[in-house]
C-alpha positions in Angstrom: -0.1 0.1 -0.1 1.0 3.4 -0.9 1.2 6.2 2.2 -2.2 7.7 1.4 -3.8 3.7 1.8 -3.7 3.3 -2.2 -3.7 -0.6 -2.8 -0.6 -1.5 -5.4 -0.9 -4.6 -6.8 2.0 -6.0 -9.2 0.9 -6.4 -12.6 2.7 -8.8 -14.1 0.2 -11.9 -12.8 -2.5 -10.0 -12.0 -3.9 -10.7 -15.8 -3.6 -14.5 -15.3 -6.4 -14.4 -12.3 -9.3 -12.2 -13.8 -11.7 -14.2 -11.9 -10.3 -13.6 -9.0 -9.5 -10.2 -9.2 -13.5 -9.9 -10.0 -14.6 -11.9 -7.0 -11.8 -9.3 -4.9 -13.5 -5.8 -6.5 -17.0 -7.5 -5.6 -15.9 -7.7 -2.1 -15.6 -11.1 -1.6 -13.0 -13.0 0.4 -10.5 -14.7 -2.0 -7.2 -16.9 -0.8 -4.0 -16.2 -2.1 -3.1 -17.8 -5.7 0.5 -19.3 -4.0 2.2 -19.9 -0.3 5.3 -19.7 0.1 6.5 -21.3 3.1 10.4 -21.8 4.8 9.4 -25.3 6.3 13.0 -25.1 8.2 15.6 -23.0 8.9 18.3 -25.5 8.6 21.2 -24.5 5.8 24.4 -26.0 5.2 26.3 -22.9 3.2 26.7 -21.0 6.5 27.1 -17.5 4.7 28.5 -15.1 6.5 25.8 -12.6 5.1 22.9 -14.7 5.5 20.4 -12.3 7.7 18.9 -15.5 9.0 22.1 -16.8 10.3 22.9 -13.8 11.8 19.6 -13.3 13.7 19.7 -17.5 15.3 23.1 -19.3 14.3 22.4 -21.7 17.0 18.3 -22.5 16.1 17.6 -24.4 13.4 14.2 -25.7 13.9 11.9 -26.8 11.7 8.1 -27.0 11.2 6.5 -30.3 12.5 5.1 -32.7 10.2 1.7 -32.8 11.6 1.7 -29.0 11.5 2.6 -28.9 7.6 0.3 -31.5 6.9 -2.8 -29.8 8.2 -1.5 -26.6 6.7 -1.7 -28.0 3.6 -5.1 -29.4 4.6 -6.1 -26.1 5.1 -4.4 -24.6 1.6 -6.4 -27.0 -0.2 -9.9 -26.6 1.6 -9.9 -22.5 0.8 -8.7 -23.0 -3.0 -5.0 -22.8 -2.9 
């Protein structure tokens, strides 16, 4: 959004989802087209410039499998 509250949409993908745009313009709640998740923070590269490593270098937790499966079920239910 801009400082004055105007919504800015990335135009390079929007033309592929005209049905969702129409639903959004009509005031309907719409699901995202995609979901991008980092299932784990584990990485063997150990890059010195990596912001993730600077934040919590000792913690390499991931999302539990049952939680991931529940999320996938939820995503499928709402049409993602």
